[in-house]
DOGU-10811 format. One line per 10 residues: number of its first residue (from 1); for each residue x, z, y of N, C-alpha, C. Coordinates in steps of 0.2 Angstrom, whole numbers. Example, Ala and Ser with C-alpha at 12.3 -4.5 7.8 and 13.67 -1.06 7.14 Angstrom:
REM DOGU-10811
1> 66,39,-28,62,39,-22,66,39,-16; 64,35,-11,68,36,-5,64,39,0;
This chain:
REM DOGU-10811
1> 308,-334,817,303,-329,816,301,-329,809; 300,-323,805,299,-323,798,291,-323,797; 290,-328,793,282,-329,792,279,-323,788; 275,-320,789,272,-315,785,268,-318,778; 269,-313,772,267,-316,767,259,-315,767; 256,-320,763,249,-322,762,247,-322,755; 240,-321,754,238,-321,748,231,-325,748; 229,-328,743,222,-331,742,217,-326,741; 212,-326,746,205,-323,745,201,-328,745; 199,-330,740,195,-337,739,199,-342,741;
11> 195,-346,745,199,-352,748,203,-350,755; 203,-344,757,206,-342,763,212,-339,761; 217,-339,766,223,-336,766,223,-329,770; 224,-323,768,224,-317,771,230,-314,771; 232,-309,775,238,-305,774,239,-302,767; 244,-302,764,245,-300,757,243,-292,756; 245,-288,761,243,-282,760,237,-280,762; 232,-285,764,225,-284,766,220,-286,760; 224,-290,755,219,-293,751,215,-288,746; 218,-283,744,215,-278,739,209,-276,742;
21> 210,-274,749,205,-270,752,199,-275,752; 200,-281,754,195,-286,754,192,-286,748; 195,-287,742,192,-287,736,188,-281,734; 191,-275,736,188,-269,734,181,-269,739; 181,-272,744,174,-273,748,170,-277,744; 172,-282,741,167,-286,737,164,-282,731; 168,-278,727,165,-275,722,161,-268,725; 162,-266,730,158,-260,733,151,-263,734; 151,-270,736,144,-273,738,140,-274,732; 144,-276,727,140,-279,721,139,-274,715;
31> 142,-268,715,143,-264,709,136,-262,707; 131,-260,711,125,-258,708,121,-263,704; 122,-270,705,119,-275,702,124,-279,698; 129,-277,697,135,-282,694,133,-284,687; 131,-279,683,129,-282,676,123,-286,675; 117,-285,680,113,-289,680,115,-296,682; 119,-297,687,121,-303,690,126,-306,684; 130,-303,680,134,-306,675,129,-310,670; 123,-306,667,119,-309,663,115,-316,665; 114,-316,673,111,-322,676,116,-326,676;
41> 122,-325,679,126,-331,680,129,-334,673; 129,-330,668,132,-333,662,126,-335,657; 120,-333,659,114,-334,654,116,-329,648; 119,-323,648,120,-319,644,126,-321,639; 129,-327,640,134,-329,636,141,-324,636; 141,-321,642,148,-316,642,147,-312,637; 143,-310,633,142,-305,629,145,-308,622; 144,-314,621,147,-317,615,155,-319,617; 156,-319,622,163,-322,624,168,-314,624; 164,-309,626,168,-303,625,168,-301,617;
51> 164,-302,614,164,-301,606,169,-305,603; 171,-311,605,176,-315,603,183,-312,605; 183,-309,611,189,-306,613,191,-299,609; 185,-296,608,187,-291,603,190,-292,597; 187,-297,593,190,-300,587,198,-301,588; 200,-304,594,207,-305,595,211,-298,596; 208,-293,597,212,-287,599,216,-284,593; 214,-285,586,217,-282,581,217,-274,581; 212,-272,584,213,-265,585,209,-261,578; 211,-255,577,209,-253,571,209,-245,572;
61> 206,-241,568,206,-234,570,212,-230,571; 212,-226,576,219,-223,579,222,-226,585; 221,-231,585,224,-236,591,222,-233,598; 227,-235,602,225,-233,609,225,-240,614; 220,-241,618,219,-247,621,217,-246,629; 221,-250,633,219,-249,640,214,-255,642; 209,-253,644,203,-258,647,205,-258,655; 210,-262,657,211,-263,663,207,-266,668; 205,-265,674,200,-269,678,193,-268,674; 192,-263,671,187,-262,667,180,-263,669;
71> 180,-260,676,173,-261,679,168,-256,677; 162,-259,674,157,-255,673,157,-252,665; 163,-255,662,163,-252,655,162,-257,649; 160,-262,651,157,-267,645,162,-266,639; 168,-268,640,174,-269,635,175,-263,632; 176,-257,637,177,-250,635,172,-248,628; 166,-249,630,161,-247,626,161,-251,619; 164,-257,619,165,-260,612,172,-258,609; 177,-255,614,183,-254,610,182,-246,607; 178,-242,610,178,-236,608,176,-235,600;
81> 171,-238,597,169,-237,590,175,-240,585; 178,-245,588,184,-248,584,190,-243,583; 192,-240,588,198,-235,588,195,-229,585; 189,-226,585,187,-221,583,190,-214,586; 188,-209,582,188,-202,586,196,-201,586; 200,-204,582,207,-202,583,211,-207,588; 207,-212,589,211,-216,595,208,-215,602; 210,-219,607,209,-218,614,207,-224,617; 203,-224,622,202,-229,626,202,-227,633; 206,-230,637,207,-229,645,203,-235,648;
91> 199,-232,652,194,-237,656,198,-236,663; 201,-241,666,204,-241,672,202,-246,677; 200,-244,683,199,-249,689,201,-245,695; 201,-250,699,203,-248,707,197,-246,712; 192,-248,708,186,-248,713,180,-242,711; 180,-237,714,176,-230,712,170,-232,711; 166,-237,715,160,-238,714,158,-241,707; 162,-245,705,162,-247,698,163,-242,692; 167,-238,694,169,-233,689,163,-228,689; 160,-226,694,155,-222,694,149,-225,689;
101> 148,-231,690,142,-234,685,145,-233,678; 152,-235,676,154,-234,670,154,-227,667; 155,-223,671,154,-216,669,147,-214,667; 142,-215,671,135,-215,668,134,-219,662; 136,-225,661,134,-229,655,137,-226,649; 143,-224,650,147,-221,644,144,-214,642; 142,-210,647,139,-204,645,132,-205,641; 128,-210,645,121,-211,642,122,-213,635; 127,-218,633,128,-220,626,131,-215,621; 134,-209,624,137,-204,620,142,-207,617;
111> 146,-210,621,153,-213,620,159,-210,623; 158,-203,626,163,-201,630,169,-198,627; 168,-196,620,172,-193,616,180,-195,616; 181,-201,616,188,-205,615,190,-209,621; 185,-208,626,186,-212,633,188,-209,639; 194,-211,642,196,-208,648,195,-213,653; 193,-210,660,192,-215,665,197,-213,671; 200,-218,673,205,-217,678,205,-222,684; 205,-220,689,206,-224,696,213,-226,697; 215,-233,697,221,-234,697,222,-241,700;
121> 228,-243,703,230,-250,705,234,-254,699; 231,-258,696,234,-262,691,241,-265,692; 243,-265,698,250,-267,699,255,-263,697; 253,-256,697,258,-250,696,254,-246,691; 255,-247,685,251,-242,680,255,-236,679; 251,-230,680,254,-223,680,254,-221,672; 257,-225,667,257,-222,661,264,-223,659; 267,-219,654,273,-219,651,274,-226,647; 281,-228,647,282,-233,643,279,-233,636; 277,-239,633,275,-239,626,269,-234,624;
131> 264,-235,629,258,-229,628,252,-233,624; 252,-240,624,246,-242,621,248,-247,616; 243,-248,612,243,-253,606,241,-260,609; 236,-259,614,233,-266,617,231,-264,624; 233,-270,629,230,-269,635,226,-276,636; 219,-274,638,215,-279,640,212,-280,647; 213,-285,649,209,-287,657,205,-292,656; 199,-290,657,193,-296,656,190,-297,664; 190,-303,665,188,-306,671,191,-301,677; 197,-299,677,200,-295,682,206,-297,685;
141> 210,-301,681,216,-303,683,216,-307,690; 211,-311,692,211,-315,697,210,-311,703; 207,-304,702,206,-300,708,213,-296,710; 217,-296,705,223,-293,708,227,-297,712; 231,-294,717,234,-298,721,241,-300,719; 245,-295,716,252,-297,713,252,-298,706; 250,-303,704,248,-304,696,255,-303,692; 260,-307,694,266,-305,690,269,-297,689; 267,-295,695,269,-287,694,264,-284,689; 258,-285,690,254,-283,685,254,-284,678;
151> 256,-290,676,257,-292,670,265,-289,667; 269,-288,672,275,-284,670,274,-277,668; 269,-274,672,267,-267,671,263,-266,665; 259,-271,663,255,-271,657,260,-271,651; 266,-276,651,271,-276,646,274,-270,645; 276,-266,650,280,-260,650,276,-254,646; 270,-254,647,266,-248,645,263,-251,637; 265,-257,635,262,-258,628,268,-256,623; 266,-253,617,271,-252,612,274,-259,609; 279,-258,607,283,-264,605,278,-267,598;
161> 277,-274,599,272,-276,594,265,-276,596; 264,-273,602,257,-272,604,255,-279,608; 249,-280,610,246,-287,612,242,-285,619; 243,-290,623,239,-291,630,233,-296,628; 228,-295,630,222,-299,630,220,-300,638; 220,-306,640,217,-309,646,211,-313,646; 205,-311,647,199,-315,647,198,-317,655; 198,-323,656,197,-325,662,193,-332,663; 190,-333,668,188,-340,669,193,-345,670; 193,-351,668,199,-355,667,196,-363,670;
171> 199,-368,666,198,-375,668,194,-378,663; 189,-381,665,184,-385,659,188,-391,658; 189,-392,651,192,-398,648,187,-404,647; 180,-403,648,176,-409,648,173,-411,653; 174,-417,656,171,-419,662,164,-418,664; 160,-420,659,154,-419,661,151,-412,660; 154,-408,656,153,-401,657,156,-398,663; 161,-400,665,164,-398,671,160,-399,677; 157,-404,677,153,-406,683,146,-401,683; 143,-400,677,137,-397,676,140,-389,678;
181> 145,-386,676,147,-380,677,148,-379,685; 151,-384,689,152,-383,695,146,-383,699; 140,-387,697,134,-387,700,131,-380,699; 132,-377,693,128,-371,691,133,-366,695; 138,-365,696,141,-359,699,141,-359,706; 139,-366,709,137,-367,716,132,-363,718; 128,-361,713,122,-358,714,122,-351,716; 128,-348,712,128,-340,712,128,-337,718; 131,-340,724,129,-336,730,122,-335,732; 119,-340,731,112,-340,733,109,-334,728;
191> 110,-335,722,107,-329,717,110,-322,719; 116,-322,722,118,-316,724,115,-313,729; 113,-318,734,109,-316,740,102,-313,738; 100,-316,733,92,-315,730,92,-308,727; 98,-307,723,98,-301,719,101,-295,721; 106,-296,725,110,-291,727,110,-290,737; 108,-296,738,107,-296,746,115,-298,749; 119,-301,745,125,-302,746,127,-309,744; 127,-314,748,130,-321,745,138,-321,746; 140,-318,752,147,-318,753,151,-317,748;
201> 150,-311,744,154,-308,739,154,-313,733; 148,-317,731,148,-321,726,151,-328,728; 151,-329,734,155,-335,737,162,-334,735; 164,-328,736,172,-327,735,173,-327,727; 168,-324,723,169,-325,716,170,-332,713; 166,-336,715,166,-343,714,173,-346,716; 174,-344,722,181,-347,725,187,-344,722; 187,-339,720,193,-335,716,194,-338,709; 188,-340,706,189,-344,700,193,-351,701; 190,-355,706,192,-361,707,201,-361,709;
211> 203,-355,712,211,-355,713,214,-351,709; 211,-349,704,215,-345,699,219,-350,694; 226,-347,691,229,-352,688,226,-354,682; 228,-361,680,224,-363,674,227,-361,667; 225,-363,662,227,-361,656,235,-361,655; 238,-367,656,245,-367,655,248,-363,660; 246,-363,666,250,-359,672,250,-352,669; 244,-349,666,244,-342,666,249,-341,658; 249,-346,655,253,-345,649,260,-344,651; 263,-349,655,269,-348,659,270,-340,662;
221> 265,-338,665,266,-331,668,267,-326,663; 263,-326,657,264,-321,652,271,-323,648; 273,-329,648,280,-329,645,285,-326,650; 284,-327,657,289,-325,662,289,-317,663; 283,-313,660,283,-307,660,285,-303,654; 288,-308,649,292,-305,644,288,-305,637; 282,-308,637,278,-307,631,280,-313,627; 278,-313,621,280,-318,616,275,-320,612; 275,-326,607,270,-328,603,263,-329,608; 264,-332,614,258,-332,619,254,-338,617;
231> 249,-337,617,244,-343,616,237,-342,620; 233,-347,620,226,-346,622,221,-349,618; 215,-347,619,209,-350,615,204,-352,621; 202,-358,621,197,-360,625,191,-357,623; 186,-356,628,179,-354,626,175,-358,630; 170,-361,627,164,-365,631,168,-371,634; 173,-374,630,177,-380,633,181,-378,639; 183,-372,640,188,-370,645,185,-367,650; 177,-366,651,174,-362,656,179,-356,656; 179,-352,650,184,-346,651,189,-347,645;
241> 195,-344,646,200,-343,640,201,-336,639; 204,-335,633,207,-329,631,214,-330,629; 219,-327,634,226,-328,633,228,-321,628; 233,-323,625,235,-317,620,243,-317,620; 246,-312,621,254,-312,621,255,-305,617; 261,-304,614,264,-299,610,270,-297,614; 271,-290,615,277,-287,617,282,-288,611; 288,-290,613,293,-290,607,295,-283,605; 297,-283,597,298,-278,596,305,-276,595; 309,-281,596,317,-280,598,320,-280,591;
251> 316,-283,586,318,-284,579,320,-291,578; 325,-294,575,326,-300,573,320,-303,569; 318,-309,571,313,-314,569,315,-316,562;
């Protein structure tokens, strides 16, 4: 008898084809207070980390960027001024509740001119080959079920020489800080219960961080997807890491 394929949903194994629906349920539940909880859980540090990621993007006026799993639009609203009126930012996410909040935020800040908002599955990007100068996914890769397939799709839609940026929680490389971080993140479900009325969704988020590939494993996944000059930058001693990879130009080095 053939064993059915499974995927991690936090610490649990669930049928592969059911995982995305379960993840969507998490973000449907937390969307309304998502940004507030980000500030509480990170003590505001996520803003500095995103600014650092922005500096690694190498974007300039006229460029096109895909903000994949862009949620409520934090990175999109940072990208838009960089690429300017001649550039384009595509904010993409699978969860309509998150995108609805993103639309409101983008309009409220008067940034809608060079931003497109698209609902899609990150595993199968519906864009032509070589469409973007940069693809960024911030705190979203661990919520995609078939990550190698998604990375291959990101590679396909990048222009030769374009770069992928992956900002994600990772592994702390300082034992003392690691213990403190574990204790702090263990309180997130209780905070989620207090702020959003939902402890289970934040329990999943903590568990999803624990089972996500570490820095070296994700580096190997980028290389396997066809990216070159791959590297990562630890932030806060590895609480987060920003991975960078380039799409080959096809020209001799």
